[in-house]
A tleap script that builds the chain and sets N, CA, C and O, in Angstrom:
source leaprc.protein.ff14SB
mol = sequence {
  NMET LEU ILE LYS ARG ILE ARG ALA LYS ASN
  PHE LYS THR TYR LEU ASP LEU ASP LEU ASP
  ILE LYS THR ASP PRO ASP LYS PRO ILE VAL
  LEU ILE GLY GLY ALA ASN GLY GLY GLY LYS
  THR THR PHE PHE ASP ALA ILE TYR GLY ALA
  LEU TYR GLY LEU HIE ILE ASN THR GLU ARG
  GLN PHE HIE GLU LEU LEU ASN ALA GLY ALA
  LEU GLY LYS CILE
}
set mol.1.N position { 15.826 10.819 -1.039 }
set mol.1.CA position { 15.365 9.795 0.247 }
set mol.1.C position { 14.934 8.221 -0.481 }
set mol.1.O position { 14.487 8.125 -1.624 }
set mol.2.N position { 15.126 7.292 0.252 }
set mol.2.CA position { 15.135 6.102 -0.399 }
set mol.2.C position { 13.630 5.581 0.720 }
set mol.2.O position { 13.491 6.180 1.786 }
set mol.3.N position { 12.659 4.502 0.340 }
set mol.3.CA position { 11.931 3.775 1.066 }
set mol.3.C position { 12.267 2.676 1.278 }
set mol.3.O position { 12.506 1.822 0.425 }
set mol.4.N position { 12.341 2.536 2.680 }
set mol.4.CA position { 13.065 1.245 2.879 }
set mol.4.C position { 12.128 -0.108 3.168 }
set mol.4.O position { 12.446 -1.297 3.133 }
set mol.5.N position { 10.624 0.645 3.521 }
set mol.5.CA position { 9.837 -0.769 4.231 }
set mol.5.C position { 8.531 -0.047 3.965 }
set mol.5.O position { 8.280 1.091 4.362 }
set mol.6.N position { 7.777 -0.769 3.301 }
set mol.6.CA position { 6.199 -0.654 3.211 }
set mol.6.C position { 5.291 -1.244 4.151 }
set mol.6.O position { 4.861 -2.389 4.017 }
set mol.7.N position { 4.980 -0.448 5.140 }
set mol.7.CA position { 3.567 -1.427 6.235 }
set mol.7.C position { 2.327 -0.219 5.760 }
set mol.7.O position { 2.268 1.004 5.634 }
set mol.8.N position { 1.310 -1.547 5.577 }
set mol.8.CA position { 0.383 -0.965 5.280 }
set mol.8.C position { -1.149 -2.221 5.997 }
set mol.8.O position { -1.308 -3.400 5.679 }
set mol.9.N position { -1.960 -1.443 6.918 }
set mol.9.CA position { -2.820 -2.125 7.547 }
set mol.9.C position { -4.231 -1.559 6.925 }
set mol.9.O position { -4.408 -0.356 6.733 }
set mol.10.N position { -5.353 -2.702 6.593 }
set mol.10.CA position { -6.542 -2.477 6.239 }
set mol.10.C position { -6.798 -1.289 5.201 }
set mol.10.O position { -7.651 -0.415 5.349 }
set mol.11.N position { -5.636 -1.443 3.786 }
set mol.11.CA position { -5.609 -0.224 2.662 }
set mol.11.C position { -6.018 -1.126 1.703 }
set mol.11.O position { -5.258 -2.049 1.410 }
set mol.12.N position { -7.543 -0.969 0.936 }
set mol.12.CA position { -7.567 -1.338 0.411 }
set mol.12.C position { -7.291 -3.269 -0.112 }
set mol.12.O position { -7.466 -4.055 0.820 }
set mol.13.N position { -7.041 -3.667 -0.981 }
set mol.13.CA position { -6.557 -5.522 -1.044 }
set mol.13.C position { -5.432 -5.388 0.115 }
set mol.13.O position { -5.137 -6.581 0.045 }
set mol.14.N position { -4.935 -5.109 0.694 }
set mol.14.CA position { -3.783 -5.381 2.118 }
set mol.14.C position { -4.574 -5.116 3.362 }
set mol.14.O position { -4.911 -4.058 3.893 }
set mol.15.N position { -4.803 -6.526 3.721 }
set mol.15.CA position { -5.401 -6.848 4.882 }
set mol.15.C position { -3.929 -5.907 6.180 }
set mol.15.O position { -4.033 -5.003 7.008 }
set mol.16.N position { -2.895 -6.650 5.762 }
set mol.16.CA position { -1.834 -6.469 6.737 }
set mol.16.C position { -0.698 -6.808 5.590 }
set mol.16.O position { -0.459 -7.928 5.140 }
set mol.17.N position { 0.179 -5.119 5.093 }
set mol.17.CA position { 1.338 -5.601 4.344 }
set mol.17.C position { 2.575 -5.265 5.415 }
set mol.17.O position { 2.471 -4.584 6.435 }
set mol.18.N position { 3.612 -5.836 4.978 }
set mol.18.CA position { 4.785 -5.296 5.694 }
set mol.18.C position { 5.964 -6.083 4.886 }
set mol.18.O position { 6.312 -7.262 4.943 }
set mol.19.N position { 6.453 -4.976 4.105 }
set mol.19.CA position { 6.982 -5.498 3.177 }
set mol.19.C position { 8.787 -4.626 3.351 }
set mol.19.O position { 8.902 -3.407 3.481 }
set mol.20.N position { 9.845 -5.488 3.312 }
set mol.20.CA position { 11.099 -4.756 2.838 }
set mol.20.C position { 11.606 -4.507 1.949 }
set mol.20.O position { 11.875 -5.493 1.262 }
set mol.21.N position { 12.045 -3.176 1.393 }
set mol.21.CA position { 12.171 -3.473 -0.363 }
set mol.21.C position { 13.639 -2.275 0.103 }
set mol.21.O position { 13.722 -1.077 -0.170 }
set mol.22.N position { 14.550 -3.071 0.802 }
set mol.22.CA position { 16.193 -2.279 1.332 }
set mol.22.C position { 16.848 -2.246 -0.382 }
set mol.22.O position { 16.255 -2.908 -1.233 }
set mol.23.N position { 17.328 -1.931 -0.529 }
set mol.23.CA position { 18.710 -2.451 -1.838 }
set mol.23.C position { 20.047 -2.522 -1.462 }
set mol.23.O position { 20.623 -1.514 -1.054 }
set mol.24.N position { 20.675 -3.724 -1.563 }
set mol.24.CA position { 22.084 -3.319 -1.859 }
set mol.24.C position { 22.733 -2.201 -3.000 }
set mol.24.O position { 22.162 -1.864 -4.038 }
set mol.25.N position { 23.706 -1.851 -2.660 }
set mol.25.CA position { 24.740 -0.936 -3.411 }
set mol.25.C position { 24.898 -1.181 -4.324 }
set mol.25.O position { 24.635 -0.341 -5.185 }
set mol.26.N position { 25.411 -2.445 -4.706 }
set mol.26.CA position { 25.521 -3.089 -6.482 }
set mol.26.C position { 23.825 -3.515 -6.444 }
set mol.26.O position { 24.114 -4.709 -6.527 }
set mol.27.N position { 22.925 -3.528 -6.410 }
set mol.27.CA position { 21.614 -3.644 -6.745 }
set mol.27.C position { 20.598 -2.900 -6.163 }
set mol.27.O position { 19.879 -3.123 -5.189 }
set mol.28.N position { 20.703 -1.633 -7.227 }
set mol.28.CA position { 19.764 -0.636 -6.430 }
set mol.28.C position { 18.430 -0.374 -7.264 }
set mol.28.O position { 17.977 0.740 -7.527 }
set mol.29.N position { 17.950 -1.451 -7.586 }
set mol.29.CA position { 16.724 -1.353 -8.066 }
set mol.29.C position { 15.660 -2.491 -7.626 }
set mol.29.O position { 15.904 -3.614 -7.184 }
set mol.30.N position { 14.777 -2.058 -7.801 }
set mol.30.CA position { 13.276 -2.956 -6.772 }
set mol.30.C position { 12.197 -2.877 -8.047 }
set mol.30.O position { 11.746 -1.856 -8.567 }
set mol.31.N position { 11.933 -4.231 -8.381 }
set mol.31.CA position { 11.154 -4.486 -9.073 }
set mol.31.C position { 9.816 -4.636 -8.782 }
set mol.31.O position { 9.827 -5.056 -7.625 }
set mol.32.N position { 8.678 -4.544 -9.137 }
set mol.32.CA position { 7.212 -4.769 -8.478 }
set mol.32.C position { 6.732 -4.903 -10.199 }
set mol.32.O position { 6.672 -4.170 -11.185 }
set mol.33.N position { 6.357 -6.792 -9.713 }
set mol.33.CA position { 5.736 -7.206 -11.143 }
set mol.33.C position { 4.744 -8.256 -10.171 }
set mol.33.O position { 4.940 -8.506 -8.982 }
set mol.34.N position { 3.833 -8.691 -10.877 }
set mol.34.CA position { 2.869 -9.638 -10.545 }
set mol.34.C position { 1.576 -9.941 -11.437 }
set mol.34.O position { 1.785 -9.210 -12.405 }
set mol.35.N position { 0.673 -10.426 -11.616 }
set mol.35.CA position { -0.506 -10.745 -12.307 }
set mol.35.C position { -1.478 -9.444 -12.256 }
set mol.35.O position { -1.075 -8.395 -11.755 }
set mol.36.N position { -2.783 -9.575 -12.804 }
set mol.36.CA position { -3.646 -8.653 -13.082 }
set mol.36.C position { -4.305 -8.905 -11.799 }
set mol.36.O position { -4.602 -10.054 -11.470 }
set mol.37.N position { -4.522 -8.008 -11.144 }
set mol.37.CA position { -5.237 -7.844 -9.389 }
set mol.37.C position { -4.546 -8.299 -8.944 }
set mol.37.O position { -5.149 -9.104 -8.234 }
set mol.38.N position { -3.311 -8.448 -8.754 }
set mol.38.CA position { -2.314 -8.768 -7.741 }
set mol.38.C position { -2.039 -7.765 -6.484 }
set mol.38.O position { -1.702 -8.163 -5.368 }
set mol.39.N position { -2.221 -6.524 -6.812 }
set mol.39.CA position { -1.687 -5.316 -5.629 }
set mol.39.C position { -1.192 -4.389 -6.391 }
set mol.39.O position { -1.190 -3.308 -5.802 }
set mol.40.N position { -0.731 -4.334 -7.544 }
set mol.40.CA position { 0.506 -3.616 -7.564 }
set mol.40.C position { 0.228 -1.967 -7.780 }
set mol.40.O position { 1.002 -1.026 -7.604 }
set mol.41.N position { -0.886 -1.978 -8.137 }
set mol.41.CA position { -1.488 -0.769 -8.207 }
set mol.41.C position { -1.403 -0.208 -6.938 }
set mol.41.O position { -0.667 0.750 -6.700 }
set mol.42.N position { -2.229 -0.836 -5.970 }
set mol.42.CA position { -1.966 -0.690 -4.811 }
set mol.42.C position { -1.483 -0.559 -3.995 }
set mol.42.O position { -1.834 0.061 -2.991 }
set mol.43.N position { -0.181 -1.319 -4.281 }
set mol.43.CA position { 1.367 -0.869 -3.248 }
set mol.43.C position { 1.426 0.670 -3.822 }
set mol.43.O position { 1.546 1.654 -3.092 }
set mol.44.N position { 1.333 0.705 -5.096 }
set mol.44.CA position { 2.144 2.310 -5.127 }
set mol.44.C position { 0.734 3.258 -4.679 }
set mol.44.O position { 1.104 4.392 -4.377 }
set mol.45.N position { -0.105 3.164 -4.613 }
set mol.45.CA position { -1.392 3.844 -3.999 }
set mol.45.C position { -0.991 4.026 -2.348 }
set mol.45.O position { -1.201 5.084 -1.755 }
set mol.46.N position { -0.358 2.783 -1.676 }
set mol.46.CA position { -0.110 3.237 -0.304 }
set mol.46.C position { 0.835 4.046 -0.320 }
set mol.46.O position { 0.781 5.114 0.290 }
set mol.47.N position { 1.906 3.646 -1.057 }
set mol.47.CA position { 3.186 4.724 -0.926 }
set mol.47.C position { 3.239 6.380 -0.743 }
set mol.47.O position { 3.821 7.079 0.086 }
set mol.48.N position { 2.115 6.804 -2.227 }
set mol.48.CA position { 1.861 7.889 -2.411 }
set mol.48.C position { 0.766 8.391 -1.390 }
set mol.48.O position { 1.040 9.503 -0.939 }
set mol.49.N position { -0.568 7.766 -0.853 }
set mol.49.CA position { -0.833 7.898 0.351 }
set mol.49.C position { 0.162 8.541 1.768 }
set mol.49.O position { -0.069 9.516 2.483 }
set mol.50.N position { 1.227 7.627 1.799 }
set mol.50.CA position { 2.258 7.730 2.792 }
set mol.50.C position { 2.669 9.242 2.786 }
set mol.50.O position { 2.535 10.043 3.712 }
set mol.51.N position { 3.213 9.465 1.504 }
set mol.51.CA position { 3.843 10.221 1.146 }
set mol.51.C position { 3.245 11.880 1.056 }
set mol.51.O position { 3.890 12.928 1.029 }
set mol.52.N position { 1.957 11.680 1.026 }
set mol.52.CA position { 1.166 13.034 0.527 }
set mol.52.C position { 0.139 12.858 1.169 }
set mol.52.O position { -0.293 13.977 1.445 }
set mol.53.N position { -0.514 12.080 1.575 }
set mol.53.CA position { -1.574 12.593 2.156 }
set mol.53.C position { -2.531 11.163 1.543 }
set mol.53.O position { -2.044 10.258 0.865 }
set mol.54.N position { -4.102 11.264 2.023 }
set mol.54.CA position { -4.982 10.591 1.899 }
set mol.54.C position { -6.044 11.496 1.815 }
set mol.54.O position { -6.320 11.909 2.941 }
set mol.55.N position { -6.878 12.058 0.787 }
set mol.55.CA position { -7.847 13.355 0.626 }
set mol.55.C position { -9.012 12.459 0.601 }
set mol.55.O position { -9.519 12.217 -0.494 }
set mol.56.N position { -9.509 11.927 1.684 }
set mol.56.CA position { -10.808 11.447 1.948 }
set mol.56.C position { -11.815 12.729 2.650 }
set mol.56.O position { -11.828 13.369 3.701 }
set mol.57.N position { -12.771 12.653 1.150 }
set mol.57.CA position { -14.168 14.058 1.551 }
set mol.57.C position { -15.101 13.132 2.379 }
set mol.57.O position { -15.094 13.233 3.605 }
set mol.58.N position { -15.709 12.451 1.904 }
set mol.58.CA position { -16.761 11.609 2.107 }
set mol.58.C position { -16.567 9.938 2.691 }
set mol.58.O position { -15.728 9.210 2.161 }
set mol.59.N position { -17.198 9.584 3.514 }
set mol.59.CA position { -17.779 7.997 4.424 }
set mol.59.C position { -17.599 7.405 2.786 }
set mol.59.O position { -16.998 6.337 2.662 }
set mol.60.N position { -17.888 7.792 2.091 }
set mol.60.CA position { -17.905 6.445 1.097 }
set mol.60.C position { -16.277 6.223 0.298 }
set mol.60.O position { -15.775 5.145 -0.023 }
set mol.61.N position { -15.792 7.364 0.149 }
set mol.61.CA position { -14.332 7.128 -0.378 }
set mol.61.C position { -13.449 6.276 0.711 }
set mol.61.O position { -12.466 5.576 0.467 }
set mol.62.N position { -14.229 6.592 2.308 }
set mol.62.CA position { -13.332 5.965 3.339 }
set mol.62.C position { -13.696 4.575 3.290 }
set mol.62.O position { -12.815 3.825 3.712 }
set mol.63.N position { -14.648 4.080 2.929 }
set mol.63.CA position { -15.113 2.713 2.903 }
set mol.63.C position { -14.279 2.305 1.635 }
set mol.63.O position { -13.518 1.353 1.806 }
set mol.64.N position { -14.305 2.857 0.441 }
set mol.64.CA position { -13.375 2.307 -0.877 }
set mol.64.C position { -12.048 2.133 -0.449 }
set mol.64.O position { -11.470 1.214 -1.029 }
set mol.65.N position { -11.475 2.665 0.288 }
set mol.65.CA position { -10.143 2.799 0.670 }
set mol.65.C position { -9.712 1.501 2.222 }
set mol.65.O position { -8.570 1.213 2.580 }
set mol.66.N position { -10.762 1.072 2.719 }
set mol.66.CA position { -10.833 0.243 4.059 }
set mol.66.C position { -11.064 -1.293 3.328 }
set mol.66.O position { -11.967 -1.491 2.515 }
set mol.67.N position { -10.282 -2.135 3.675 }
set mol.67.CA position { -9.920 -3.621 3.273 }
set mol.67.C position { -11.404 -4.031 3.958 }
set mol.67.O position { -11.796 -3.683 5.073 }
set mol.68.N position { -12.171 -4.927 2.909 }
set mol.68.CA position { -13.069 -5.632 3.250 }
set mol.68.C position { -13.112 -6.708 4.640 }
set mol.68.O position { -14.199 -6.845 5.201 }
set mol.69.N position { -12.007 -7.391 5.120 }
set mol.69.CA position { -11.882 -7.751 6.045 }
set mol.69.C position { -11.723 -6.913 6.953 }
set mol.69.O position { -11.614 -7.546 8.003 }
set mol.70.N position { -11.647 -5.805 7.141 }
set mol.70.CA position { -11.287 -4.828 8.138 }
set mol.70.C position { -12.830 -4.487 8.980 }
set mol.70.O position { -12.950 -4.198 10.170 }
set mol.71.N position { -13.879 -4.617 7.991 }
set mol.71.CA position { -15.438 -4.096 7.938 }
set mol.71.C position { -15.965 -4.354 9.614 }
set mol.71.O position { -16.472 -3.725 10.543 }
set mol.72.N position { -15.457 -5.743 9.275 }
set mol.72.CA position { -16.183 -6.221 10.785 }
set mol.72.C position { -15.808 -5.866 11.864 }
set mol.72.O position { -16.518 -5.930 12.868 }
set mol.73.N position { -14.721 -5.465 11.848 }
set mol.73.CA position { -13.307 -5.096 13.525 }
set mol.73.C position { -13.506 -3.379 13.623 }
set mol.73.O position { -12.722 -2.728 14.313 }
set mol.74.N position { -14.407 -2.844 13.016 }
set mol.74.CA position { -14.457 -0.956 12.974 }
set mol.74.C position { -15.778 -0.604 13.360 }
set mol.74.O position { -16.107 0.581 13.424 }
savepdb mol mol.pdb
quit
């Protein structure tokens, strides 16, 4: 399976992420980089959650995954 697009709303540091990560046959690698605190781990957490599901057992765990900007909307 090839992941071609990532969309995440109100997930950790991402309020609204919509990222196209399609590759060309002659350039088949996607590199993810950035400064500390830039959201790289959150990006991979979003992919993991989409593929395997999020395991939320408590309301506190839910609020830890929810973007702070979304708190007033929910």
